[in-house]
N, C-alpha and C positions, 0 to 999 in steps of 0.2 A: 201831888195825889193827894187823895183819901184814904188814910184803912179802913179795911171793910171783913169784919171777922164772920166767918160762917162755920153753925156744926149743924151737924149731921141727926135725924132721929135718934137713930140706934149712941150717935157720943152723947157724953157729957160738956159741959159748957162749948166755947165757938176756937177749938183749936185750930182751925185753915186761917192763913191770913192771903185777903186780896186787895185789890185796890180800886175804887172807885174809876172808871173811862170816862160815864157820861152821864149826868144828868141834868133834865129835861127845865126850861125854865117855867112851863105851863102846870099849872094845876088841872087835869082833869074835872069840871063838874059835876060830874056824873058820879066819880067815885071819890072823889076826892084826894086824889094817887098820884105823887109827880111819878114818871118814868125816868130809871136809871138801870145802869148797867155798873158791873166791879167781874171784875178778872182774877183769878183763881189759877196756880199753876195745879194741872191734873196726872205730872209724871204717872201714878203708879195707878190711873182707871180708876178713882174710886167714885170723883161723880157722873155720875150716867145719866141720861135722861127720865125723867120722872122720877127721880129723888126728891123727899123735903128736906129743910133744912131750915135752921134759923139764922138770919142776919142779923148784923151787931155793927149801926154805921155809928162812925163818929164824932161829932158834930161840933163848934165850936161854939164858944162861949158869948151872950150879949153882946153889940155894937152898934154903934150908931152908924148911919147910911143914909145917903139918898137916893128913892125911886122917879125910876123916870119910864112916864109911860109909854109903851113901842110909841104909839103913835107921835109923841115930841120926836123919835130921831128922825133927822133927813138924811140924805146916803149922799 
């Protein structure tokens, strides 16, 4: 799983560690965004609906890969 670091607007840095559990495989052509979902422990109830937060996603370095168009894959 991929780590995600979260910081609330009243906090310094990104002190909360979570994990990505979903990343979509399509870019929205209108917004240029990719949907994703991260899960964070909220045992103390710090995270409530409507809060603003900063997220830091950790990616990988560059590597060689082969991309295959979805239409080319049969079932």
